[in-house]
N, C-alpha and C positions, 0 to 999 in steps of 0.2 A: 615524598621520601627523599632523603639525602643519602646517597650511597656511602656506606661505612661510617656514617655519622649518627643516624638514627634508625638504620636498618641495613639489610643486605639485599641488594638488587641483582637479579640474574635474569637472563633471557629465558622465556618459557620454553624455547626450543633447544635449550642447552642443559640436559640433565647432569652433565659432568660439573658444570658451574654451580648448579643447585646443590649437588652433593658437596662440593668444595665449600660453599657458603655455609651450609648446615654444619659441616664438620668444623669449620672455623669457629662458629658461634658455640657449638657444643663442647669444644675442647679448650677454648680460651674464656674462662669465666670472667676475667677482667674486662675483656672486650664486650662480652655479652652484657655485663652490668653497665658499661658505658653506653652501649647502644640503647639499652632499656631506659636508662635515666634520661638520655637526650630525647628519646621518643616520647617519654612521659611528659616532659616539659613542653615539647612541641605540640602535643595533643592538647594539653591544658591551655596553652596560648591560643591555638587555632580554634578550639571549640568552646572557649569560655563564653559565658552569656554576653559579655561586653563585645567580644570579637564577632560573634554571630549577629548581634544586633547592629553593629557597625556595617557589616557586609550586607545585611538585609536592607538597611537604610540606603546604602549605596545603590542597590538594585532598584529600589523604589524611586530614588531620585533620578536615576538614569531613565527609567520608564516614564516618569512624569515629565522629565525634560524633553524626551523624544516626542511624547504625545503633544506637548505644548508647541513644539516646533512645527509638527505636522498640522496642527490646528491654527497656526499663525498667531500664537499668543506669546507675548513677551512680558518680562517683568519691568515695571516702571521703576524709576529711581526711589519711589517710596516703598518698594517691595510688594506692591499690589500687582496682580496679574491684569493685563489689559489687552484687548485685541489690537492688532496692528492696524493703523489707519492707512490711507492711501499713500502717505509719505513715510511709512515705517515708524510713525510716532505713536 
């Protein structure tokens, strides 16, 4: 969440701030509409199928890369995976 861009953020230990944030959103319809529109766009971007697939692929690549490093496997210039030899080749 981006404060006052796509939502109103307040400390959970500050009931006065919560009341002020709620009052601001409930009394200023223009601000409420802007916050809602921006939040809607942000959610659509962040949780689109393409975005979620990209992030999932990034996680898989990170896991596979870390596993390959631990196993002593490198990628050759041809793109094939090969175990490291005694000279790192």
